Backbone as numpy.savetxt, mean C-alpha at the origin, in Angstrom:
# Nx Ny Nz CAx CAy CAz Cx Cy Cz
10.75 -11.52 1.79 9.54 -11.53 1.00 9.72 -10.62 -0.21
9.31 -11.11 -1.33 9.32 -10.29 -2.54 7.95 -9.66 -2.72
7.92 -8.34 -2.82 6.66 -7.64 -3.02 6.29 -7.69 -4.49
5.11 -8.20 -4.79 4.65 -8.38 -6.16 3.91 -7.17 -6.70
3.48 -6.28 -5.84 2.74 -5.09 -6.22 3.70 -3.95 -6.52
3.48 -3.25 -7.62 4.31 -2.09 -7.96 3.87 -0.91 -7.10
4.79 -0.38 -6.31 4.49 0.78 -5.45 5.49 1.88 -5.75
5.10 3.12 -5.47 5.99 4.26 -5.65 5.57 5.40 -4.74
6.51 6.33 -4.53 6.26 7.51 -3.73 6.45 8.73 -4.63
5.54 9.69 -4.52 5.68 10.91 -5.33 6.46 11.96 -4.54
6.62 13.14 -5.14 7.38 14.21 -4.52 6.77 14.78 -3.25
5.49 14.49 -3.00 4.82 14.94 -1.79 4.86 13.89 -0.69
5.70 12.86 -0.89 5.85 11.75 0.06 4.55 10.97 0.26
3.79 10.83 -0.80 2.55 10.03 -0.78 2.83 8.71 -1.50
2.39 7.61 -0.90 2.59 6.28 -1.47 1.41 5.89 -2.35
1.71 5.27 -3.49 0.71 4.77 -4.42 1.06 3.35 -4.83
0.08 2.61 -5.31 0.31 1.25 -5.82 -0.69 0.98 -6.93
-0.30 0.06 -7.82 -1.25 -0.44 -8.81 -1.96 -1.63 -8.19
-3.26 -1.48 -7.97 -4.10 -2.57 -7.46 -5.19 -2.81 -8.49
-5.25 -4.02 -9.00 -6.18 -4.38 -10.08 -6.01 -3.47 -11.28
-4.76 -3.10 -11.59 -4.46 -2.29 -12.76 -4.74 -0.81 -12.63
-5.17 -0.36 -11.48 -5.50 1.05 -11.25 -4.56 1.64 -10.20
-4.10 2.88 -10.38 -3.30 3.52 -9.34 -4.18 3.85 -8.13
-3.70 3.49 -6.94 -4.46 3.66 -5.71 -3.58 4.37 -4.68
-4.14 5.37 -4.01 -3.44 6.09 -2.95 -3.39 5.21 -1.71
-2.17 4.90 -1.25 -2.00 4.05 -0.06 -1.91 4.86 1.22
-1.42 6.08 1.13 -1.29 6.91 2.32 0.03 7.65 2.32
0.35 8.23 3.47 1.61 8.97 3.62 2.43 8.30 4.72
2.51 8.93 5.86 3.33 8.39 6.96 2.75 7.12 7.58
1.47 6.85 7.36 0.87 5.66 7.96 1.27 4.36 7.26
1.87 4.46 6.07 2.29 3.26 5.33 3.56 2.72 5.98
3.53 1.46 6.47 4.74 0.90 7.08 5.81 0.67 6.03
7.05 1.00 6.39 8.15 0.80 5.44 9.35 0.27 6.19
9.94 -0.81 5.74 9.59 -1.58 4.55 8.34 -2.41 4.79
7.62 -2.69 3.71 6.41 -3.50 3.81 6.78 -4.97 4.06
6.04 -5.58 4.98 6.26 -6.99 5.32 4.92 -7.72 5.26
5.01 -9.02 5.08 3.81 -9.86 5.05 2.98 -9.62 6.30
1.68 -9.38 6.10 0.76 -9.18 7.22 0.59 -7.73 7.65
1.46 -6.82 7.19 1.30 -5.40 7.55 -0.08 -4.92 7.12
-0.70 -4.12 7.98 -2.04 -3.59 7.72 -2.08 -2.15 8.19
-2.73 -1.28 7.41 -2.81 0.14 7.79 -4.06 0.76 7.18
-4.43 1.92 7.72 -5.56 2.71 7.24 -5.01 4.06 6.81
-5.34 4.48 5.58 -4.84 5.78 5.11 -5.75 6.90 5.61
-5.41 8.13 5.29 -6.17 9.30 5.73 -7.58 9.36 5.18
-7.87 8.60 4.12 -9.22 8.56 3.54 -10.08 7.48 4.17
-9.50 6.69 5.08 -10.24 5.61 5.73 -10.17 4.29 4.98
-9.37 4.22 3.91 -9.20 2.97 3.17 -8.20 2.08 3.91
-8.49 0.78 3.98 -7.64 -0.17 4.70 -6.92 -1.06 3.69
-5.62 -1.27 3.94 -4.80 -2.09 3.06 -4.04 -3.10 3.90
-3.69 -4.24 3.26 -2.92 -5.27 3.93 -2.04 -5.98 2.91
-0.85 -6.39 3.36 0.05 -7.17 2.51 -0.29 -8.65 2.72
-0.75 -9.31 1.66 -1.13 -10.72 1.72 -0.50 -11.44 0.52
0.25 -12.48 0.80 0.88 -13.23 -0.28 1.82 -12.40 -1.12
2.46 -11.39 -0.50 3.39 -10.54 -1.22 2.74 -9.45 -2.04
1.42 -9.29 -1.94 0.70 -8.26 -2.68 -0.01 -7.31 -1.74
-0.04 -6.03 -2.10 -0.82 -5.05 -1.35 -2.26 -5.18 -1.82
-3.16 -5.38 -0.88 -4.58 -5.56 -1.22 -5.44 -4.58 -0.42
-6.49 -4.11 -1.06 -7.48 -3.28 -0.36 -8.37 -4.22 0.44
-8.57 -3.91 1.72 -9.41 -4.71 2.59 -10.75 -4.02 2.71
-11.80 -4.74 2.52 -13.15 -4.14 2.57 -13.75 -4.26 3.94
């Protein structure tokens, strides 16, 4: 699977992604790596994310 969402990790080992053109905190150790289709997780802030169609999406 090719991931279409731009993601990165900073020096504090925190994962971020551009979702709808905005940088969004994905989490730290709770982010599955490597990301695969269907992966779903909740970050420390209670935000839920899922990989759908090769993109990381915020789940409401």
